[in-house]
N, C-alpha and C positions, 0 to 999 in steps of 0.2 A: 525505242530501242528495246528488244526483248531481253528479259532477265537471263542471266547466265544459268540460273537454276532450271528455267524452262528448256533451254537448249540442252543442258545436261540430261534432263529427263527424257527428251526426245532421242538423244543419242543413245542413252541406256536402253530405251525401248527398242530402237533399231538393232542394236547389238544383240539384245536378247532374242529378237525374232530371227536374225541371221544364224545365231549359234544353235537355237532349238531346231530350226529348219535343217541345218546341216546334220545334226544328230538323227533327225527323222529320215533324211535321205540315205544315210549310211545304214540305218537299222530297220527300216520298214520296207517290206517287199510291196512295191506298187504294181506288181503283175504287168509290167510293160508300159504302164502309164507314166507320163511326166508328172511332176509335182503339181503343176498348174491344172492338168487334166483331172487329177484326183480332187483338187479344190473345187473344180466345176461340178464334179459328181457329188461331192459333199454338200455343196450349196443346193443342188437340185434335190438331193435326198431329203433335206429338211424342209423343202417346199411342200405345199399341198399337192394333191393328185393332179390338179390342173397345170402344174409346173410353174414356170416363171416366164414373164415376158422377157424378151431378149435384152431390152434396156435395163430391166430390174436385175437380171443376172449379171449384166455388165457392171452394175454398181457394187457388186459383191466381190469382183475379182479384179486383179491388177493387170488388165489387158486392154489394148485398144479395141474398139468395136470391130475393126477388120480382122485383128488377130483372133478375137473370140469367135467370129464367124467362121474363120478357117479351122479353128480347133473343133468347133461344133460339127463341121462337115466331116472331119476325121473321126470324131466320136460316133457320128451317125453311121458312117461306113462300117465301123466296128460293131454296130448294133447296140450301142450303149445309151443313145439318146434319140429322141425324135423331135423334129421341128415341124410346126404346123402353123397355119394362119390363126391369129387370135380371133375367136368368134366375136369378142366384144369390140375389137378395133381391127378392122380388116387390113389396116396398113401395118399392123404389128405381127411379130412372130412369137409364138409361145414354145418353150422348150421343156420337155419332160424326160425323165429317166425311163428307159425300158426295163422290163423285168431283169434282163441280163445286166443292165447298168446298176440296178439296185443290188443284185447279188454280188457283183464285183465290188461295189462300194462296201458292202457288209463284210466281205472277205478281207479287204484291205484294212478297214477301220478297226478290226479287232486288234491287230498289232499296233496300228497307229495310235489308237486311243490308250492302249496299255502303255506305250512309250511316253506319250504326253503326260499321262497320269503319274508315271514314275518320275519324270523330270520335275514336274511342278510340285508334287507332294513331297519330294525329297528336299527341294530347295525352300519351300514355304510351308508354314503351318496353316491349318484350316482358316483362321481369321485373316491371315495375309492373302490367302487365295480369294476369299470373299471381297476384300478390299481391292485387290487387283482386278477382279471381274467387274466390280462396280465402277471403278475409275476408267477402265478400258472402255466399258460400254458408254459412259458419259462422253468421252472424247470421240468415240465412234459416232454417236448420235449427233453431236455438234458438227462433226465433219460432214455427215450426210446432209444436214440442213444447209450447209454452205454450198454443197455441190448441186443442189436442186434449183 
């Protein structure tokens, strides 16, 4: 039986994510993108120049494989991403940002990052931010190990 404290921690984390996401949706101009589309651009932006394999990209976003594929098709039609066959695994697809995709991400991220920094740094002191980062990363890494 899980401890009540564990469940309360998960519920608090979920509420935090929802409330911060709502503030970001109200206050950040996504230039016509959905929140999830922006998250895909953000994930690709931090990847190396060769982009990400579709399955690796899918592990970073909360979408089904088919929903992600449809979204990438829309983003490709807008000229924001490219999809190509993975040279190292011909069965795989590799996704990269175009220069337009990078520019759009950079334009959005200025306001986005400023709002995130304002929210977090107002609510937490620097040591609490370091602890939050470390703990969140540990749970994330453990979760990734379970999904592989």
